[in-house]
ROBATOR-532183 format. One record per residue: residue in one letter; y, z, x of N, C-alpha, C in turn. Coordinates in steps of 0.02 Angstrom, whole numbers, plus 32768, in hexadecimal, padded with zeros to 4 digits. Layout:
# residues N
aYZXYZXYZX;...
***
This chain:
# residues 406
m50DF7A76522550DC7A5651E750EE7A6251B9;n50D97A3B518050E07A4E512F50967A3E511A;v50927A8350F350557A9250D450717A825081;t503B7A6B505850367A51500B500D7A664FDD;i502D7A624FA64FD07A784F6A4F9A7A3E4F94;p4F6D7A7F4F954F487AA04F814F4F7AF24F99;y4F7E7ADF4FEE4F637B1450244F887B3F5020;k4FD87B384FF6500A7B754FF94FFF7BB55002;n4FBB7BB44FD34FC47C0F4FDF4F8A7C1E500D;s4F4F7BF250144F257C0150484F227BF05099;v4F6C7BD350A24F687BDA50E84F7F7C23510A;i4FA67C4150CB4FCB7C9350F04F9F7CB35102;r4F477CB550FC4F2C7CE551274F2A7CCB5167;e4F2C7C86517A4F337C7651AE4F6E7C7851EC;l4F967C8C51D14FD67C9551F54FE67CD5521F;h50117CCC5253501C7D06528350427D3D5269;s50837D08524450AD7D45521350C07D2651E5;i50F47D3451B550FA7D08518A515B7D2D5170;d51837CF6516251CC7D0E514351A37D485108;p51E67D7150F451E07DA150D051E57D765084;l520B7D46509252167D3D503A51DB7D06502F;a51BC7CD9506651897CCA504B514B7CF7503D;e513F7D24505D51157D625054511D7D7B5011;r514F7D9A500251687D8F4FAA51477D754F87;i515A7D234F94514F7CF44F5C51227CEA4F5E;g50E07CE94F9E508D7CE34FAD50867C974FAA;a50BA7C824FD150A97C2E4FDC50D37C0F5013;v50B97BE5502550CB7BCB506B50D17B83507C;n51037B6D506251187B1C508651297B0450CF;t512E7B1A5103514F7B2B514151307B4A516A;l510B7B2151AE50F27B5051DC51107B475211;v512B7B6D524851537B695281512F7B9C52B6;r51177B7652FB50F57B95531B511D7BC95349;e510F7C04535751277C35536B51337C3E53AB;t51667C4E53B7518E7C3B540551427C4E544A;d512C7C81543A50F67C77547450AE7C4F5458;g50B07C1D542B507D7BE1542E50497C0853F9;n50437C4D540950147C8053CC50117C69538C;g50067C3153604FF37C465322503E7C1B52FC;f50367C1D52C350767C0A529350997C32527C;r50DD7C33526650F47C5A523F50FF7C2B51E8;g50E87C5751C051137C32517D51457C34514F;y51697C01513A51A47BF95112519A7BDA50D5;n51BE7BEB50AA51BC7BBF506D52017BB05074;t520F7B795086524D7B57506652607B1F502E;d521A7B26500F522A7B164FC7525D7B344FB6;m52527B854FAB527F7BAC4F8552E87BA64FAD;t52B97BAA4FE052F77BAC501753277B725012;g53017B454FF6531E7B004FED53507B174FAE;l53327B074F7F53417B214F3D53977B5C4F3A;y53727B8B4F5853AC7BC44F5E53F57B954F71;r53E67B6F4FAD541D7B484FD154377B244FB7;s540A7AFF4F7E54277AC14F63545D7AE84F25;l54447B0B4F17546F7B404EDE54A87B524EF9;q54987B6A4F4054D77B854F54552B7B594F73;q54EE7B0A4F7C55127ACE4F7155467AC74F3F;e55267AAF4F0355527ABA4EC955657AEC4EB3;n55807B2D4ED555927B644EB455807B8F4E81;i55397B804E80550F7BAD4E4154F87BEC4E69;a550A7C1A4E4D54F67C574E7054B37C824E3F;i54867C9C4E6154547CC64E4A545A7D134E40;a54777D3B4E64548C7D6C4E6354AA7D774E12;g548C7D994DF654AA7DBE4DBB54B47D8F4D7C;e547E7D654D9554847D1C4D4F54547D2E4D34;s544B7D264CEE541D7D144CBF53F17CC84CB5;v53BD7CCE4CD553A97C964CD953507C724CAE;i53647C544C98531F7C274C7352EE7C074CAC;i52AC7C174CB452857BEB4CCC52477BE04C9D;l52467B9C4C8952117B7F4C6B51E47B5A4CB3;g519B7B764C7E51537B714CA251367BB04CC5;a51087BB04CD550E87BE24CF250C47BDB4D29;g50C57BA14D44508F7B874D7F50AD7B9C4DC4;g50957B8D4DF450997B9B4E3550E27B924E43;v51057B604E2B51477B674E59517E7B8F4E1A;a51627B954DDD51977BD44DAF51787C104DC3;r51517C1B4DEC514A7C574DF051737C6D4E38;a515B7C374E71519C7C364EAB51E77C324EAE;v51FB7C274E59523D7C234E45524D7C594E30;a52247C7B4E1C52307CC24DEE523A7CEE4E22;y52017CE24E4C521D7D214E91524E7D0F4EB2;l52657CC44EC352B77CD24EDD52EF7CE24EBD;c52D57CE54E72531A7CFB4E57530D7D404E4A;a52DD7D654E4B52DC7DA84E3E52FF7DCB4E8D;v52DF7DA54EAC53027DB84F0D53307DB44F1C;k534E7D7C4EDC53947D6E4F0153C47D8E4ED2;g53AD7DB44EAE53CB7DED4E7453E67DDA4E37;a53A97DA84E0E53BF7D8F4DCC53C17DC54DBC;g53ED7DB14D7153E67DEE4D3353A57DED4D15;q53A17DD64CCC53767DD54CAA53477D784CAD;i53107D8F4CD752F17D444CEA52CA7D2E4C9B;y52C47CFF4C6B52957CEB4C32525C7CBB4C62;l521F7CCD4C4E51FE7CA74C6351E07C864C25;l51E87C3B4C1E51C47C2C4C0351947BF64BF9;n51567BF34BC951127BC64BE350F57BBD4B9D;r50DA7B8D4B9B509F7B7D4B6850767BA64B61;t50477BAB4B8A50247BFE4B7D50497C384B9F;r50517C674B6450637C9A4B8250417CB94BC3;d500F7CD74BB84FD47D0C4BEB4FDE7CF34C37;k50027CA64C4050087C984C9850547CB54CA2;a50897CC54C6A50C67CE24C7450C27D0E4C86;d50997D424C5A50947D8C4C54507E7D9F4C8E;k50537D754CC050287D8C4D00506E7D9C4D3B;i50917D4B4D3A50C77D4B4D5650F87D8B4D53;a51067D924D1B514C7DC84D0A51267E084D26;a51057E2A4D1650CC7E4A4D2650D27E694D6B;e50C27E314D8E50C27E3B4DF350F87E414DF9;i51397E0F4DE151707E094DFF518F7E624DE1;n51847E624DC251AF7E9C4DA151877EEC4DE0;a515A7EE64DCA512A7F104DF5515D7F1B4E40;g515D7EF84E6251687ECB4E9C51B77EEC4EAC;e51D07EEC4E71521F7ED94E9752317F184E66;k52037F444E4C520F7F874E1E525D7F7B4DEF;r525C7F474DC852747F4C4DA252627F294D70;d52697F254D2452517F004D0052887ED14CE8;c52917E8F4D2352B37E654D1F529D7E184CFF;v525E7E024CFB523B7DEA4CE752107DDD4CA1;i522D7DB74C7152137DB74C1A51F57D794C17;s51B37D874C2051847D554C03518B7D484BAB;m519B7D094B99518A7CEC4B5D515B7C9E4B42;q51557C9D4B1E513D7C514B0051697C2D4AFF;l51457BF64B0E51877BBB4B1E519D7BBF4AC5;s517E7BA64A9C51917B904A4851CA7BDA4A3D;d51CA7BFF4A6551F67C3D4A5252377C404A7A;y525F7C064A83528A7BFF4AA652D67C274A73;r52C77C0A4A5252FB7C224A0452FA7C734A18;d52E57CA74A2B52E57CE74A3553087CF24A78;i53147CCF4A9F53427CE84AD953867CF64AD3;p538C7D364ADF53CD7D4F4AA6540C7D2D4AD0;e54397D2D4AAA548B7D084ABE54B07D4A4AE0;i54927D934AE554CE7DC44B0854C87DB94B3A;f54BB7D8B4B6354C17D874BAB54DD7D5A4BB1;g55107D364B8255257D024BA355047CB54BAA;k551E7C814BB954DB7C494BCD54C97C414C0A;y54AB7C244C12545E7C284C4654567BF54C6D;l542A7C074CAC54167BEE4CEC53D87BC84CD1;c53E77B914CC6538B7B854CB953777B604CFC;i533A7B5E4D0753107B444D4552CA7B294D1C;q52C67AEC4D1352927AC14CF8525C7AAE4D31;c52237AD64D2451EC7AD84D6B51B17AAD4D43;t51AF7A884D0251647A684D0051567A2B4D13;s512E79FD4D08513D79B34D0E514B798A4CF3;i5164799E4CA9517A79824C8851BB795A4C8E;g51BC79244C8C51FD78F14C9651DD78B04CDA;m51AF78DD4CF5519378A24D1E5151787B4D04;y515B78494D35513078074D0350EB781F4D05;p50AB78274CB550CE77EE4C9A510478044C63;r511B783E4C6C515B78594C24518778584C3D;e51AB78284C5751F278354C585215781E4C27;d51FA782B4BFC5233781F4BA7522A786F4B85;n5210789A4BB2520678D24B81521B79044BB4;a5239793D4B6E524D797A4B94521479D24B92;v522379F34BAD51EF7A364B9C52107A4B4B56;i524B7A474B4C52717A5C4B18529E7A274B01;e529B7A104AB852D779C44ABB52F479F54A71;d52F97A2E4A7D53297A494A2B53777A464A43;a539F7A414A2853FC7A374A4554007A854A4F;a53DF7AB44A1A53F87AFB4A1653E07B224A53;f53B67B064A7953AA7B354AB553E57B0E4AF1;y53EA7ACD4AFB54147AC04B3354657AE04B1F;r547A7AE64AE154B97B054ADF54A97B554B06;k546E7B684B0754727BB14B35547B7BAF4B6B;l54837B624B97547A7B674BD154C17B5D4BF1;h54D87B814C2D550B7B5E4C5A550E7B364CA5;t54C47B374CA554B97B104CDA54657B014CCC;g545C7AC44CCD54097AAE4CDC54037A924D04;v53B07AAA4D3353A97A824D7953647A824D60;d53477A304D7C530B7A1D4D7B52E57A144DC6;l52AC7A2E4DC2528A7A2A4E00526D79D94E11;v526679C84DD0525F79764DE3528179484DEC;y527F79224E2552AF78F54E3752B778AF4E2D;r525D78B04E0A525478524E05525078414DB7;p526B78344D9852A778154D9752F778524DA4;f531278374DC5535478454DE3537578804D95;e538778604D635392787C4D1B535A78854CF1;t534F78B94D05530B78B74CBA531C78D84C7D;q52F378C14C4D531778DF4BF55321792E4C07;f530979524C1A532679904C17537379A54C34;l537B796A4C6C53BD79604C7753EB794D4C55;k53D579124C3453F478FA4BF7540979184BC2;h53E279404BA553F379744B755433799C4BA3;t541979BB4BD7545179F14BE7548979DD4BF6;a5492799E4C1154E3797D4C1854E8796A4BCB;q54C379504BA554DE79574B5654F1797D4B43;y54EA79C44B4854FF7A074B25552A7A2C4B4C;g556479FE4B8D55837A104BA2557F7A494BEF;a554E7A4F4BEF55307A7D4C3655217A554C86;k55307A844CB355217A564CE754DD7A534D0B;c54DE79F54D2354917A034D37548279E34D8D;v544D7A024D95543C7A054DD8540479DD4DD7;s53F1799B4DF053C779834E03539579B64E46;g534B79A44E31531179B94E6D531779984EA1;l533A795E4E955343793B4EF1537E79694F0B;k539E79804F1753C379B14F4B539179F74F57;m53597A1D4F3153307A284F5453037A2C4F74;l52F479D84F7352CB79A04F9552F579AA4FE5;l532179A34FCD535279965018534B79D3503A;y537279FB501853777A50504D53307A625065;q53077A59502E52B87A75505F52AB7A69508F;a52B37A26509A52AE79E550E752CB79FB5114;i53257A08510353367A34513853427A665149;d53297AA4511D53137AE7513A52D27ACC5166;a52A37AAF516352657AAB518C526E7A8D51BF;f52B07A5C51B952C07A2E51F652E87A645237;e52FF7A85520A532B7AA5523A52FF7AF35279;l52D87AF9523152A87B32524E527B7B035288;w527F7AD6528D52507AAA52AE52667A9A52F6;n52A47A9952F952CF7A88533053027AAB5336;q53097AEA531C53357B0E532A53827AEF5323;v53977AC152FB53DE7AAA52F653F27ABB52AD;q54347AAC52B0544A7AB95273546F7A6C5256;i54477A5F522354747A2251F854B57A3351D8;t54CF7A1051DF55247A0E51D0552B7A035184;q555379FB514F55557A035126556F79A95111;d558E798F5138559C7946514A555F7922514B;q5529793D517654F07910519354CE7923514D;a54C8795C511154A4795850E254A7794850BE;d54FA791C50A1550C78FE507C550A78BA507E;m54E878A850CD54F6786F50C954AC785750CD;v547F788450D1543C787C50AF542878705065;y545478AB504D544F78A850025470785A4FE0;r548E783C5001549E78044FEB547077C34FEF;k545A77CC501E5408779D503553E777C14FF4;l53D277E84FF453A277EF4FCA53B977E54F6B;i53F077E74F6C540677D04F1B53FB77724F1D;r541377744F5F540D771C4F5E53C677074F4E;s539877224F7A535977094F76532477254F3B;f535477434F00533777494EC95340771E4E97;s538376ED4EA7539F76CB4E77538876834E82;r53BA76624E5D53BB76294E6753F376004E71;k53F275B44E6E543775954E8F545D75914E4A;g54A475A14E7054CA75874E3D550E75B64E53;n554E759A4E26559175BD4E3F55A475E74E00;i55DB76014E0055F0763F4DCC563876124DC4;v564E76144D81568976034D6856A0764F4D2D;l56E5765D4D4F5706768E4D32572D766B4CFB;i572776874CC0576B767E4CA9578976B04C72;g57B776B34C6357E476E74C2E581B76E24C3E;f585177104C17589377154C0658A277334C52;m58DE77294C575902773A4C92590477754C99;g58F477984CCF58E777ED4CC658B878044CC0;s587A77D14CB4584677F94CA2581078124CD2;g583377E84D1657F0780B4D5857F477C24D80;k57F9778F4D6557D177564D7E57D877474DC8;s581477594DE65822774B4E25580B77784E60;t581A77C64E4F57E477FD4E6E57AC77F74E79;v578C77EA4E42573E77F04E33572777B64E4E;s574B77894E57570F773C4E78572377524EBF;q575377654ED8574A77604F1F571477AA4F39;i571D77D34EFF56E378014F21569677E44F0C;l568177DC4ED8565C779C4EBC5635777A4EFE;a5673775C4F285665771B4F525646773A4F8C;d566B77804FA0565E77AF4FCD561977C74FCD;k561877DD4F9055B977E64F8A559177C74F8F;l5596777E4F6E5565774B4F76555177264FB2;g55A377184FE355A476E9501155B976C35000;y55E676B54FC1560476744FA3563276674FC1;t565576324FA356AD76234FC156CD76264F7F;c56E176464F7C572876564F4A574F76314F3E;i576B76074F08579975D54F1157BE75EA4ED5;d57FA75E74EB2582D75ED4E8A584375B54E67;t584475AB4E345860756E4E1158A175594E26;d58D375954E175917758E4E19591F758E4E51;v58ED75AB4E83592775AD4EC45905755C4EF5;n58D1753B4ECD58C674FE4EDA58FE74C24EC9;i590474DA4E85594474904E73598574B14E9F;e59A174ED4EAD59DD75004ED959D374CD4F1E;q598874E64F2A599074C54F81598674654F7C;q597174564F3E597C74094F3059B773ED4F27;a59DB741E4EEC5A2974104EDD5A5574294F0E;k5A5774474F2C5A8674604F635ACB74954F48;m5AAB74A04F1E5AF174D74EEE5ABF74FB4EC2;t5ACC752E4EAC5AAF75604E855AAC75504E43;i5A8875874E125A7675644DCC5ABE75684D9C;r5ADA75A04DCC5B0A759E4DA65B4975704DA2;d5B4B75464DDE5B6F751E4DE45B6274DF4DC8;i5B1674D54DD15AED74A64DAB5B0C74A04D4B;f5B0074D94D325B1374D34CF45B5B74D54CDD;a5B8B74F24D115BCF74E84D155BDD74774D1E;s5BCD74694D485BE2741F4D645BB574004D40;r5B7074114D315B4773C74D015B1C73E74CAE;g5B35741E4CAC5B24743E4C725AD7745C4C61;e5AC874714C375A9474854C3D5A55744D4C2F;e5A4E741B4C125A2373ED4C065A1473D64C49;a5A4B73C64C685A2473954CB55A0C73D44CD2;f5A0474134CDC59F1744D4CF659A9744A4CD2;r599F74394CA8596874464C78592373ED4C90;q594A73E34C9A5931738D4CB3591A73A14CEE;m593673BF4D19592E73BF4D6E58E873F74D71;e58FF742E4D3F58AF74594D2F587474244D34;t588C740C4D09583C73D44CEE583473B54D2E;g586973954D4B5842735D4D84583573A24DB0;s584D73D14DC6582873F54DEC57E174224DE5;l57D574174D9657A2743E4D8B575973F84D98;r576E73BB4D8D575773734D87574573824DD5;e576873874DFB573F73934E36572073A44E64;f573473E84E4056F4741B4E5356B974084E29;a56B073E94E05567973CE4DCB564B73C14DF7;e566D73684E10565D73364E1A5658733F4E6B;c5660736F4EA5564B736F4ED4560073864F02;g55F773A44EC255C073BE4EDE55B073FB4EF8;r55F874274F0455EE74544F2A55BA748B4F0E;d55AD74C04F39558274F64F1C559C753E4F3F;r5580755B4F42559175AC4F4755D875C44F51;i560775B04F05563A75CF4F04564A75EA4EB7;v567276114EC3568276414E9456CD76244E61;l56D875FD4E4A571675E24E2B572C76174DF9;s577076164E1457A076534DE357D376284DC0;a57AA760F4D7157E075DF4D3D582575EA4D23;g585975C84D30588F75CD4D08588175E04CCC;g58AA76174CA858AA763C4C5B589D76014C2C;g58C275C84C4258CA75824C02589475654C0D;l5872755E4C46583775324C3F580D751F4C15;p57F375554BF557B975564BC457CD75444B87;l580F75334B6E582E752E4B36580B74BE4B2D;r582674A64B5957ED74684B5257BE745D4B4D;e57A574374B24574974264B2C574074074B62;e575C73DE4B7B575173C04BB4573073F24BF9;n576774164C06576874584C2B572E74724C26;r5729748A4BE956E374AD4BD656AA74974BF0;t569474454BD65666741B4BFA565F742E4C2B;l569774194C6056AE74184CA3568A74424CC5;m569E74824CA8568E74CD4CCF564174E44CCB;h560C74C24C9255D374BF4CA555B274A54CC0;r55D9746F4CEC55B3744F4D1455AC74664D58;i560074944D5355F774AE4D9F55C174E14DA9;g55B9750D4D72559A75604D62559975774D3B;k557475B74D2E557075E54D0655BB76014D03;v55C4760D4CB5560F761C4CA6561D76584C8E;i563876864CA8564076DE4C7C568576E54C7D;f569476F24C3356C077064C2656E4774C4C1C;l571877544C55572577AC4C5B575577AC4C2E;h575577D84BEA576B77F34BD1579C78324BCC;a57D7782D4BBF580578754BC1582578804B84;q583478B54B6A585478B64B3058AC78A84B36;p58DF78AA4B1B591C787C4B0C593278C84B45;q593979034B2D594C793A4B46593879334B97;t58F4794A4BA958F579284BE4591378F64C0D;v590878C34BEB593378944C12598578954C1E;y59A878BB4BF059EA78BC4BF159EF79054C1A;e59B479344C2659E2795C4C6A59C4793B4CB4;r5993790A4CBA599978F54CF659BA78B84D07;l59EB78994CD85A0D786B4CE45A54786B4CDC;k5A6978B74CAB5AB378C04CAB5AEF78B44CD3;d5AD278B84D185B0078C64D545B0178784D6E;d5AE278444D5D5ACC78104D835AF077D44D61;h5B0D77C14D775B6177AC4D535B44774E4D60;t5B1177454D8E5AF776FF4D955AD776E24D74;r5AD776F84D265AA976C84CF05ADF76B24CCD;p5AC7767D4CBA5B0E764F4C945AFB765F4C5A;l5AB4766A4C3E5AAC765E4BF95AC776D04BE0;l5AD376F04C075ADC772C4BEA5B2477304C13;q5B5777184C085BA677184C175BB177414BDE;g5C0477564BDD5C0B77624BB25C0177B24B87;e5C1B77B34B3E5C1577F54B265BBF77F04AFF;n5BBC782B4AF05B78783D4AB85B3478164AD9;v5B51782D4B325AF5782B4B4B5AB578324B29;l5ABD78644B145A77786F4B015A6478594AAF;e5A8C783C4A9A5A8978134A5D5A6E77DD4A88;k5AA777AC4AA85A7077684AC35A36776D4ADD;i5A3477AE4B0059D577AC4B0F599C77AD4AE8;e59B377D14AA1598A77F04A5B5992778E4A36;n59C477844A3F59C5773C4A1D598077034A4E;l59AC76FE4A90597676DF4AB1594376DD4AAB;e593477214ABF58E777364AC958B877294A87;k58D5772B4A5058BA771B4A0C58B676D649FF;e58E576A94A1B58D1765C4A1F58A2764B4A3E;r589A765C4A8F586A76414ABA582376684AB2;e582E769F4AB057DA76C54A9157A076894A85;k57AE76764A4F5768763C4A32576775FC4A6D;y578D76004A90578775CE4AC5575D75D44AF4;y576E76244B03574576434B3256FB764F4B22;q56FD76624AEC56C376824ACE568576324ACE;m56B075FA4ABB569A75B84ABA567375A74AFF;a569A75C74B2F567E75AC4B7B565675D34B9F;a565775FC4B855627764C4BAE55E276364B9D;d55C1764C4BDB557876544BD3558376B54BD3;f559276BD4BEC55A077134BEA55E477214BF5;v55DC776B4BCA561B77864BB1562B77D44BC6;i565377D94BF9565678174C1856A878424C0E;t5695787B4BEC56D178A84BE756F678C04C25;t573E78B94C37574C78D34C7E5777790B4C63;d578E79304C26579E79694C20577F79AA4C4F;q57BB79C24C5D57997A0B4C7E57697A114CA3;k575579C74CCE572679BF4D0E574F799B4D37;t574479B04D6F575779A74DB55746796C4DBE;p576079364DEC575978F84E0C570278F84E1F;q56FA79224E3956B4792A4E67567679324E27;e568B794A4DEF566079664DBB564979284D90;v567878F64D96567878C84D6C5651788A4D8A;a567178754DDE565478584E0355F778634E13;d55E978A04E0155A278B14E06557478A74DBE;e559A78A34D93559A789E4D40557C78614D47;i55AB78374D6155A977E04D64555777E14D96;i555A77F14DC9551777DF4DF654D677FF4DD9;r54EB78244D9F549B783C4D7F549477FF4D4C;c54C677ED4D2B54CD77BA4CF754AF776A4D07;t54CC776C4D4054BA772E4D59547B770E4D96;a544E77514DA6542877704DD453E9772F4DCB;g53E577154D8E53B376DD4D8353D376974D9D;m541376954DB0542876514DA5544A764C4DFB;v5469768E4E0C54A476664E565466767C4E85;q546B764B4ECD543276574F085461764C4F33;g5449764A4F83545576464FAC5418763B4FE8;e543C7645502153F97637505D53BB766F5051;e537B76615079534E7684506A535D76CC5093;v533F770050895359773050C05318772A50F9;
***
């Protein structure tokens, strides 16, 4: 069985045995019947789930400098987890410092090292920069309804200290804390993954089975869709911005259908875009683009990720049609990035001949204002993997895209 607040501490005295990590944390949320049927063994899969979710995101704790926001029961458990897993400096920030002081003293005594430093929340500016940037774990309830428009800290200077932000709040999917974290370039992890992996850990303990990563990913996709509203996604951007690759990853994550307007046109015309340009001219191709877009807008298809050709947003009619289809995401890449991605691609009619980088710069400059006019969200793709871009899109559109019920 699972145990929840307010019994996570008091149940410990009733247990037959307890997992060492749960014992050090002083809280239990999962009970497993002992093999001889005599009583229960207690575990804390909240914390093993958090740790597993961080591992799945390639986020280390060992040797890491950590900031923990809050000093309640969850923050205390997270501080213990970080100390046990070998974090370096752990800064525990709380509105009232006395609670943070007690937790820091308790953990430092138990670990026999001064690893937890308590601070008043308002003194976040005093966190030293000598340790580089920080992993920050947000453990307060701020960001949940009815305070979903708030973050425990609003100052941009704080978020510039972070390389990763983890919010244990998972509803809404993208909290104000995560929005601020993303705005200043740090990696974001929603508490939804902790919710998933604490349940997986408990399920594995109860049933003596191993959940595969594919199975975990499938459930996570359904969780994302259950937290969202209905709608499609349209990706726009200059050639080489990553639309084709990202759209496929995004469709796989959400269980949507991926459609590329260029591929759709080639299939209908039974010739390549290069041949269409050569035989019919660019204007004919642009008319075909608009016709294809109109079909998608009028057919009412749902659960699609549409990768739009680079020139589509230039026409006002096309921008209107795209908004009828779904939310429009502009994937922005700098000219040098586009050049590095496309310099060996000889299938692009507009990038043939000399001075390719200059052509890219000029074309991007001409088109960017139209991309901005069309976009609901703008996401930069420079120095990001397609996977990272797809995850960022999911965070941006979590309140808009929807699939079947879990």
